[in-house]
C-alpha positions as a printed NumPy array, in Angstrom:
array([[ -8.502,  23.609, -63.062],
       [-11.655,  24.727, -61.373],
       [-12.402,  28.345, -60.456],
       [-11.825,  27.406, -56.703],
       [ -8.298,  26.17 , -57.372],
       [ -7.405,  29.093, -59.711],
       [ -8.462,  31.461, -57.009],
       [ -6.679,  29.678, -54.277],
       [ -3.237,  29.53 , -56.221],
       [ -3.614,  33.198, -57.021],
       [ -4.469,  34.118, -53.381],
       [ -1.729,  32.043, -51.909],
       [  0.868,  33.218, -54.434],
       [  0.122,  36.878, -53.616],
       [  0.442,  36.265, -49.958],
       [  3.535,  33.959, -49.779],
       [  5.593,  34.003, -53.027],
       [  7.514,  37.289, -52.319],
       [  7.752,  37.536, -48.49 ],
       [  8.047,  33.774, -47.849],
       [  9.268,  31.988, -51.074],
       [ 10.3  ,  28.75 , -49.226],
       [  6.786,  28.528, -47.6  ],
       [  5.095,  29.152, -51.006],
       [  7.31 ,  26.162, -52.415],
       [  6.104,  24.124, -49.643],
       [  2.373,  24.964, -50.352],
       [  2.813,  24.087, -54.061],
       [  4.252,  20.78 , -53.054],
       [  1.33 ,  20.104, -50.598],
       [ -0.987,  20.84 , -53.418],
       [  0.929,  18.509, -55.692],
       [  0.388,  15.673, -53.064],
       [ -3.306,  16.4  , -53.04 ],
       [ -3.4  ,  15.961, -56.585],
       [ -1.697,  12.728, -56.142],
       [ -4.381,  11.313, -54.071],
       [ -7.282,  12.708, -56.008],
       [ -8.477,   9.142, -56.669],
       [ -9.699,   8.861, -53.056],
       [-11.204,  12.207, -52.784],
       [-13.975,  12.051, -55.425],
       [-15.854,  15.246, -55.6  ],
       [-13.633,  16.841, -52.934],
       [-10.402,  16.479, -54.897],
       [-10.39 ,  20.203, -55.959],
       [-11.494,  21.33 , -52.605],
       [ -8.47 ,  19.584, -51.005],
       [ -6.023,  20.828, -53.643],
       [ -7.354,  24.489, -53.116],
       [ -7.1  ,  24.109, -49.34 ],
       [ -3.4  ,  22.451, -49.707],
       [ -2.132,  25.571, -51.452],
       [ -3.657,  27.787, -48.974],
       [ -3.017,  25.997, -45.834],
       [ -0.176,  27.888, -44.567],
       [ -1.098,  31.574, -45.699],
       [ -1.454,  32.401, -41.963],
       [  2.395,  32.683, -41.998],
       [  2.06 ,  35.647, -44.383],
       [  3.473,  38.711, -42.39 ],
       [  0.221,  40.776, -43.246],
       [ -1.927,  38.005, -41.681],
       [  0.019,  36.857, -38.712],
       [ -1.901,  38.283, -35.636],
       [ -1.953,  35.597, -33.136],
       [  1.255,  33.914, -34.222],
       [ -0.817,  30.783, -34.67 ],
       [ -0.928,  30.28 , -38.518],
       [ -3.947,  27.993, -38.828],
       [ -6.077,  30.378, -36.965],
       [ -4.737,  33.45 , -38.553],
       [ -5.139,  31.849, -42.079],
       [ -8.594,  30.698, -41.357],
       [ -9.704,  34.132, -39.981],
       [ -8.451,  35.847, -43.015],
       [-10.029,  33.502, -45.47 ],
       [-13.295,  33.941, -43.444],
       [-13.387,  37.517, -42.749],
       [-11.437,  39.296, -45.537],
       [-11.943,  37.032, -48.596],
       [-15.132,  35.235, -47.601],
       [-13.694,  31.832, -48.832],
       [-15.545,  28.622, -49.079],
       [-16.438,  27.499, -45.485],
       [-15.029,  24.127, -46.004],
       [-11.624,  25.441, -47.221],
       [-11.749,  27.712, -44.152],
       [-12.527,  24.877, -41.697],
       [ -9.709,  22.756, -43.169],
       [ -7.111,  25.431, -42.946],
       [ -8.095,  26.081, -39.451],
       [ -7.646,  22.382, -38.411],
       [ -4.823,  21.234, -40.591],
       [ -2.13 ,  18.751, -39.311],
       [ -3.371,  18.27 , -35.829],
       [ -3.623,  22.113, -35.282],
       [ -5.853,  21.554, -32.077],
       [ -2.831,  20.242, -30.375],
       [ -0.845,  23.293, -31.082],
       [ -3.772,  25.355, -30.19 ],
       [ -4.039,  23.842, -26.912],
       [ -0.297,  24.395, -26.198],
       [ -0.928,  28.167, -27.044],
       [ -4.089,  28.557, -25.082],
       [ -6.064,  28.841, -28.134],
       [ -7.969,  25.796, -28.446],
       [-11.285,  27.011, -27.27 ],
       [-11.002,  30.039, -29.765],
       [-10.16 ,  27.611, -32.558],
       [-12.699,  25.147, -31.944],
       [-15.311,  27.779, -31.203],
       [-14.989,  29.64 , -34.464],
       [-14.228,  26.611, -36.836],
       [-15.898,  23.315, -36.822],
       [-13.852,  20.395, -38.183],
       [-14.484,  18.9  , -41.602],
       [-14.814,  15.208, -42.113],
       [-11.973,  13.102, -40.73 ],
       [-11.294,  11.856, -44.424],
       [-10.517,  15.267, -45.591],
       [ -8.575,  16.408, -42.514],
       [ -6.522,  13.132, -42.756],
       [ -5.858,  13.779, -46.505],
       [ -4.622,  17.226, -45.823],
       [ -2.371,  16.161, -42.881],
       [ -0.978,  13.555, -45.407],
       [ -0.258,  16.089, -48.026],
       [  1.431,  18.405, -45.326],
       [  3.418,  15.737, -43.772],
       [  4.686,  14.31 , -46.921],
       [  6.178,  17.441, -48.117],
       [  9.514,  19.196, -47.11 ],
       [  9.72 ,  22.9  , -46.531],
       [ 10.969,  23.32 , -50.09 ],
       [  8.177,  21.458, -51.577],
       [  9.701,  18.051, -52.483],
       [  8.31 ,  14.759, -51.346],
       [  9.332,  13.205, -48.062],
       [  7.732,  10.879, -45.584],
       [  5.969,  11.872, -42.226],
       [  8.703,  10.488, -39.849],
       [ 11.492,  12.649, -41.639],
       [  8.908,  15.512, -41.875],
       [  8.256,  15.504, -37.997],
       [ 11.987,  15.106, -37.367],
       [ 12.65 ,  18.   , -39.646],
       [ 10.018,  20.241, -37.834],
       [ 11.338,  19.269, -34.287],
       [ 14.865,  19.956, -35.467],
       [ 14.156,  23.233, -36.989],
       [ 12.263,  24.655, -33.923],
       [ 14.206,  22.784, -31.307],
       [ 13.004,  19.808, -29.25 ],
       [ 11.899,  21.918, -26.19 ],
       [ 10.313,  24.7  , -28.177],
       [  6.35 ,  24.936, -28.383],
       [  6.544,  23.612, -31.94 ],
       [  8.879,  20.757, -31.053],
       [  6.958,  19.797, -28.097],
       [  3.75 ,  20.131, -30.14 ],
       [  4.959,  18.094, -33.213],
       [  6.214,  15.234, -31.108],
       [  2.903,  14.979, -29.292],
       [  1.105,  15.1  , -32.563],
       [  3.386,  12.402, -34.195],
       [  1.365,   9.403, -33.304],
       [ -1.7  ,  10.904, -34.947],
       [  0.096,  12.325, -37.937],
       [  1.493,   8.801, -38.604],
       [ -1.846,   7.222, -37.911],
       [ -3.483,   9.624, -40.318],
       [ -1.053,   9.394, -43.16 ],
       [ -1.262,   5.556, -42.847],
       [ -4.967,   5.625, -43.154],
       [ -4.705,   7.749, -46.399],
       [ -2.204,   5.35 , -47.653],
       [ -4.496,   2.462, -46.961],
       [ -7.308,   4.255, -48.859],
       [ -4.993,   4.936, -51.752],
       [ -4.031,   1.293, -51.891],
       [ -7.603,  -0.045, -51.777],
       [ -8.475,   2.504, -54.513],
       [ -5.937,   1.101, -56.765],
       [ -6.93 ,  -2.427, -56.213],
       [-10.52 ,  -1.652, -57.226],
       [-11.096,  -2.874, -60.83 ],
       [-12.16 ,  -0.01 , -63.379]])
């Protein structure tokens, strides 16, 4: 495990394990999904795993200032712990965050402060997040979207956002699976 991933696990655990144990389990599961697709990530495999375990730290009670966890988490990573810039950008934009930011009136802030990383990495993180239940176990993106909409309610801001994001979530996860399948077909 690299220094970046060791640091990321330690930080995420310190912020989430006690106040939000279920969220911590989810983050561990998302990191496990990241390891499962490492073959398509090359040199960015450890970067994605570190980001995966950190992606939801913005839910931590001490960090939640706007109530929009991608922005709160990214600001903390940038301003407080001076994290790797690519990790910060991936956290800020994970799982179609721009759509939720737009619904909250925060899109200009999000995109003004944090440029997006490559589509390849954003899609990979979306895949990992949307294939992991709140308890950290594997799932599929259709069930995950349904679970999110059901948990928050279909008419809530989150319920509306996740349904709006669903086509992009499904397309992103499909592209990741296509890349994994292609990589597995390549001769060694």
